[in-house]
N, C-alpha and C positions, 0 to 999 in steps of 0.2 A: 045177280042182285047185289052182291058186295061191291062190285065195280060201280053199279048204279048209285049205291048209297054214298060212296066216296065222291062220285062226281057231284051228287046233289049237295053234299057237304061243302065241297069246294066252291060250288056256284053260290050257295048261301053266304059263305065267308066273303066271296067277292062282291056280292050285293051289299053286305053289311059294311064292308070297308069303303065302298064307293062313295066318294065325296068327303071322306074323312081326311084331315090334315095330318101329313106325316111329320113327326118330331123325332129327332135323333137325341137320345138322352144317354149320358154316361155318368155313373156315380164315381166318386173320388177314388175308390179303392175297390179291392176285390168283393164279391158278394159276401155280405155278412149283415148282422142285425142293424148295423149303423144305418142302413139303407131300407129297412124293412118296410116303411110306409109307402115307398115307391113300388115295391114288388107287389104289395097288396093292392095298390091302386090299379096295377096291371092285371093282377089275378082276379079281382072281383069286377073288372070291367068299368071302373070308374073313369078311366081315360076315354075308353070307347064311348061312354055315355055323354062325354063332353064333345064328341066329334073328332077325337084325336086317335091316330094310329101311332102309338108310341113304340119305337124300337129302343130297347134297353141294351146297350152295349156294355159288356162287363170286362174289367181289367183282369189280367192274370197275376199270379203271385210274383212273377218275374218281370212284369211289365215296368218300364221306365217312362210310360206315357204320362204326360201332364194334361189333365182335362182342360184347364184353362188355356193352355197352349193350342189344344185341339179346337177349342172354342174360338180363339183369336184367328185361327187358320180356316174357319169355316167348315171343319170337318164334322162338327156336331152343332146342334142348336141349343142345347141346355145341358148343364152339368152340376154337380154338387161340388163345393169347396168350403174351406173354412173362411169366414167372413175376413179375418185378418189377412189371409194370403190373397184373397181376391182384391182386397183394398190395395195391397202392395202392387199386385199385377196391374191394377187399373192405373195406378200412378206411374207405371212404367209403359202405359200405352195399350194394355189389353182392353178391348172394347166390351167389357163385361158389365152387366147390370144385375142387381139383386132383385129377383122377383118373389122370393119367399124365404123367410127366416125360420128354419126348423129347429134351431136351438136358442135357448134364452140364457144359458149359463156356460161357464168355461169349466173344463174338466181336466185341465193340465196340472200334473203333480210332479213333485220331486220326491223320490223314494230313496232313503239312506239306509246304510247298515246299522247306523248309530242314531241315537235321538238328535233331532234338530229343532230348536225352539222357534226360530224364525229364519227369514231369508239370509240374514247377516251370518249365520252359521254355515252357509254354503261357500263362503270365501276361501279359496285355495283348494277345495275339494276336487277330486278327479270325478267328473260327472259325464256319463254317457248321454248322448243326444243323437238325434237322427241326422244323416247327411242330407237328407231331402228337405230339411227345415222343420216346421211344425214346433219350434221352441221359442217363438217370438215372445210369448207371455212371460217365459223365464227370463228372457233378455231385458224386458221392461222392468220386471222386479228386481233384477240384479243391479240395473242402472239406478233404480230408486234407492236401493239400500247401499249402493257404493261398493258392491262386492265383485270379485273377479274369480270365478270358478276356473278350473283347468278343464275345458271341454274336450271330451273324447268323441270324435264323430264316427258313427258307426251305422250300419244297415240294421242291426239288431241289438239294442241295449241290454236286452234281457240276458243274453249269453255273457256279456261282460260283467253284468251285475252279479249273476249267479256264481260265476267263477271267482268273484271278488277282485277282478282286475280293475275295478273302479270302486270309488267310495259311495256313489249314488247314481241315479239314473232319471232321466225325464220320461214320464209315462202318461198315458191317458187312463182316466178312471175306467172307461168303457172298453179298454183294450189291454194294453200292457200290464196294468194293475191286476186285471183278472188273470192274466197268464201267470203272473207271479204268485197269485193265490193258489192256482192249481199246482204250480211248481214247488212252492215253499211253504204253503200253509198261511196262517195268519200273519199279517204285517202290522206291528205295533203303530198305533195312531201317532205316537210321538216321533216316529221315524218318517212321517210324511208331512210335506208342505203342500197345501192346496193353493195354487196361485189365484184361484177365483175368490179365495176368502182373504186375501192380503192386498185387495184393491185392484185386482185385474180380472174381474168377472165379465169380460167382453164376451158376447155370444160367439158360438163356433159355426157349426154346419149351417149352410144356407144353399139356396138354389139360385143359379145364374144362368141368363141367357146372353147370347151375343147381342150387342147393341143393334146390329142389322136385323137380326131375327126379331127382336122386340118392336122395332119401328115398323117392320113389314107385316108382322104377324102378332100384334099386341094381343088380340083375342085369344090366340092359341096359347100364349104365354100365361095369360090370366086363367084360362081353363086348365092348363097343366098345373098351375099353382093350387087351384080350387080342388081338383081331383086328388092331388098329392096329400092335401090336408085331410081329405076323407080317408085316404090310405092309411095315414098315421093315426087317425081316430079308430079306424077299424082294428089296426094292429094293437092298439092299447086295450081294446075291449076283447080281443080274441088272441091272447098271446101264445097259446100252445099251437094253434093253427098257423099263426104267423111264423113261429120258429120252424115248423115243418117246411114251409114254403121257403124260408131262407136257406135251410139246409139243402133242399133240393136245387136252388139256384147255385149254391156253392159247389155241389157235386157236379152239376152240369158244366161248370167252369173248371173242373178238376182241382178244386181246392178242398182240402180235408178240414173238417171241423167236427164239433159234437153238439148235442142238444143242450147239455148244461152250460157250456160256454156261451152259446148263442142266446139262450134264455137270460143269462146274467147281463149279457151285452145289451139285449133289448130293454131290460129293466132300467139299465143306467142311461140309455139313450132317451127313453121316455121320460126319465126324471129330469133330464137336462132341458126338456121342453116346458117344465113347470115354472111359471113366474113366481118368484120367491115372495112377492108381496101378496098377490092374490091366492097363491097355493094351487092355482089351476094351470093346466097346460095352454099355451097360447103360441100363435104363430105370427106375432106382432114384429114389425121391423125395429131395429135398434133406434133409440130416440136420438135427436139431433145433438144433445149435450154430450152423450156417451160417444157418439160418432166423432165429435170434434175432439174429445179426449183421446180416442184411438189415434186419430191423425197426429195429435201432438206427441204421444208416446212413440209412435213409429218414426216420427221425424227425429226425436231425441236419440234413438238408437241407430240412426242413419239408414233406415230401410225405405224411406220415402223422401223425396226432395221438396215437394209442395203438397199442401193438403188436397184431398179429393173432395169435390163438391158433393154435398149430400143429395141434392135433387137430381144431379146427373147420374148418381150411382144407385140410389134406392128407388125403386119403382113400386 
């Protein structure tokens, strides 16, 4: 009877998946609450209800893979990445298009051991930042203020900061900032510069499809975006359940974490989705004026040679 039950379940699954469109999806980093909405869309069957068979491919903590490069190589169909990094990649020939904007605000910070009044106080400081990038908003701000920090490139700026080998570090509010809170306790507000509050509040995380996939499977891309929004809305309304799912995904990928950290991260990520004018979460694309300003700022710091066309990139 047990064998018959298993066979029946397999047959039901095969029937259910028949005719569904396969989508290969990879988040930008290891399983964590930063990607909770996608996990919940999978868990609650929102992708399946749209006729999609989504395979979520997770990175490991030691992975050096770049989802945008995998997208360009045709190894995956959809990925997440920060808007600014995808824009840079697009300018360099990566055929990526933005199909969903999951963030409305920037969360990049500079955390110092001593008070810093504004960006001008960063001049000459030894500041840890990631070798992998993710510090473009800091570069924009430093150019605007005419300052030149002494950058210390590292895989993990927290260790350098805690040991006081550097004066300050670049951090994300939803990640390294929380890790520092766990390690050091309270961080004085006067020791933190929020780049989003000094003129560089460009949206962060977004969802990208390869241009080829979008052209050939536009309906699937639209369905993926629609189901993902439902996943994020579910995550916002069921946070404890969502954290439990995130932890399960993390453990299945052999990444250690804890409930408190993932709950705080989820709260920060959901906060980043809130439009500051309406006070409500939104998944609207960046407006053309802000996009043009991003192009301008990235050109000024030498990360793109020519502006990316809004209509070619934003779908």
